Residue, then its C-alpha position, 0 to 999 in steps of 0.5 A: m739326473l744323469i750326466e754323462k762325460k766321455i772319458k777318453f786315453n790321451a793321444d799318447k794312449k795313456l789314462r790315470i785315475m786317481q782314488v781318493s777314499d774315506a775323506q771324512d771330513m765336514h763343515i769344519i775341516r781338517p786342512e791337512m788332507f787338503r793340502m795333500l789332495a791339492y798336491a796330489y792333483d797338481t803333481y799327479k795329474p789324473d785324467l778322473v778322480i774316483l771318490a771312493g765313500d765316505n766322502i763326509l763324515g755325515n753322522h757326525i755332521d750336525d754335532m756342537p763344537i763342544g759338549s752334546k752330539h746330535p742336538k734337534r736341527t733342520k733339514s736345511f741346517t744339515e743340508k747347509r753343513i753338507r754342501k759346505a763340507l762337500d764343497y771343501l773336496l769337490s771345489p779344488l777338483e772344479k777349479r782344475g777342471i779334473p772330471f770326477t764321480f762317486v759312491y757313497g760309504n756308510h758314513d755318508c748315509m748317516n744323516a738326514l739328507s737321502e742319497r738323491e738329495q745329496a746326489a743333487i749336490y754334487a751334480e751342481y759340479g760341473c765336472f761332476f759325472g755319473l749316477n743312475e736314474d733308475e729308481n729301484i737302484s741305488c743312484d751311484t750304482f752305475n757304469f762308464p766306459l772308457y774310449s781309446h784316443d779315437g773314440r773307440m769303448i775299450y774299457n769299463i768301469w763299474m761303480m757299486n753302492s755298498a753303504g746304508k744306514y745300520k740295519n737287520g744286524h748289519r753295520y754294512i748292507g754291501v752290494q745288494k742282490k738288485s744292483l748285482d742283477w743290474y750290474e748283470k744285465r747291463a754287462n750282457e748289454l755292453k757285451e752285445q755293442n762289443g760284438g759278443e765279448y764281454v768289455r774288461s772292466l774295474m769294479f769300485q765299491h765302498v765296503p769289501f766282499p766279506e770274502s776278503r777275509e780270505l786274504f788274511k790268515v790267523c796269527s798270535r797277538e804278538n804278531p807286528g801288524a796283527a788286526h783284531d776282530g773285535n772277538g779276541r782273534h788277531y790276523r795278518l795279511d796272508t803274503e802268499k795271496a796278497k801284497g801289502i800292508a793290512y792292519e785291520y780286520d772288519f769285514e761284512e758278514q752278509d753275503t750277497h754273492q756279489l763274488e759268485t756274480i762277478k765270476r759268472v760274468g767273468d768281465v771284472d779284472a780287479v774289485v777296488s774297494a776303500h773302508l778300512h783307513i789303514n789297508a793298503f794290499d793287492g790280492v787275488v780271491d777265488g780267481v778274482r783281485v781284490i785291491e783295498s786302498p788306504g783312507a785319506s781323511f786326517r779327522c779320522y783314524g789312519l797310519p803315518y805309512t798309509r794315509g794318502i791316495r791310490i792311483f791307477d795307470f792305464n794304456e790303450d793298448d792293453p787296459s787290463a795290464f793297468t799298474t796301481q800304486v799308493i802314494t802316502y802323505f810322506e811320499m809326497f811331502g817327505e819326511n821333514f820337521s814341516s810335514k811331520f809337525r804339520y801332520f802331528m797337528n792334523a792327524d786323528e791319531m796324534e789328537k792325544k798327544k798334541n792335547i797332552a803337547l800343547t797343554a805341558a806347553g801351555a804350562a811351560l808358558v804360565g810357568g815362564a810367566i809367573a817366573a818372569s813376574k817374579i823377577i820383574n816385581k822384584k827388580i821394580k822393587 
């Protein structure tokens, strides 16, 4: 199932990667995310798109539209819905001829289809590439080189599985030791191919490693932007260690020694994660750069000033000096009546307000109809 594509810098020695995180939609979509992504593809013209996990809302894919959730479904029924959900996400890339690859997130794994069964659906798209053929390793743990415009391997991308179902008391399994062992072995193979020098790299995964919490410090509940840990404590991003915004503090407790392994190998310029929809920051933990990207989904929680995509721009002469930025929904569409109305009607955090507004509007219409009916009847009489 290994699908290869040679990702090359263009003749101007430029290359752009777009990260789309936590798309989290289903077979019946919230259309505004897909409008946003189409705009991003056409405006920012990525050479490659990385889908950074929770690509579908897998744990709700079998839900009834109304009423009881998780009815008994056949596997074929689930697969049909997953195919439809993925087609909404992948067809726009296929249509534009944009190469894409992915890692899984925790929500991708919460349904009847295995990782490899889902991967087979991705593999049906001509612009897709990636996957690990080794049955002992998660299929979304792999690497691919970036090549110069004239075909030299000059950089590398690691894709690391950190997904999985809840087990052993942990909600997210994190990057496991067998994946880290594979990474270290593969990094040394690339080193041999590269004349004894490690190939500089970026590492993408869904769930941040636990040491990311070191970028936060304790604060009061009243602190603007304070994030709570669910146990009564509040934190905010430490601006001396990281730049950006963070409103969520929810990191895996299980330490698989990923940071230790990365430091020992020494080839990774930054670890890029997703999962926490309302965080968007860039910092350094124990000498390792950590980049966290916000969610794109309109079906799941987010914020107006984080929901969007992240871009990485590389120059062939020094790929390690890449630049990166988050571009939000309102930066794309502007803050006008049309964009605000579409956001209001689609965004998950607006559901309660939308329902109240629609109920009030409905009541006003009914009231107006009754009043009009009385006037009409009075005139008729």
